N, C-alpha and C positions, 0 to 999 in steps of 0.2 A: 196780892195782898200782908200774902207772907213774905215778901220781898220787903215789906214797910214794918212790919212786925220784927223782922232779926235785922235791921239796919236801922229804923226811927225815922227811914227817907221819904216824903212822900210819894206816894204813886196815884196815878189816874187811876179811876175804879175800870175794872178789867169789864171786858165786853157782857161779862156772864152775868154781872148780876142786873143787867137792864133786859135779859131774855124770860121768858117765860119757858120751863121747863115742862112739856106734857107728861101725862102721867103713862104713856104708854114706848114714848122715850126712854124716861126714866126705868121700866122695866124690863128692855132690852140690856140693860148695865147687870155681866152677869155678878150673881150675891157677892160674890168673895171682891169685888171688886166697885162696891158701891159703897159710897161715902170715900174712898179712896181715889178713883179712878177721874177723869178728866172728861168733858163729854166735850169734842171739839166743834169750833162754831157750824162749821160744814154739815153734822150730824144737826144739830140743833137747828137748822137754815132748811134743812132737810123732813124733817118732824114738822112743821110747821107750817110744811107748805102743801 
């Protein structure tokens, strides 16, 4: 989404817009990194299995 905003070139939706991040996974993100860091697809999958 940031690429599209910066360049004006339409981008496909990121995988993360179609995944539910559960509260336990989000709670594991260190406080200083919240709202700044990404959670990778592997970690998201592992948390939902």
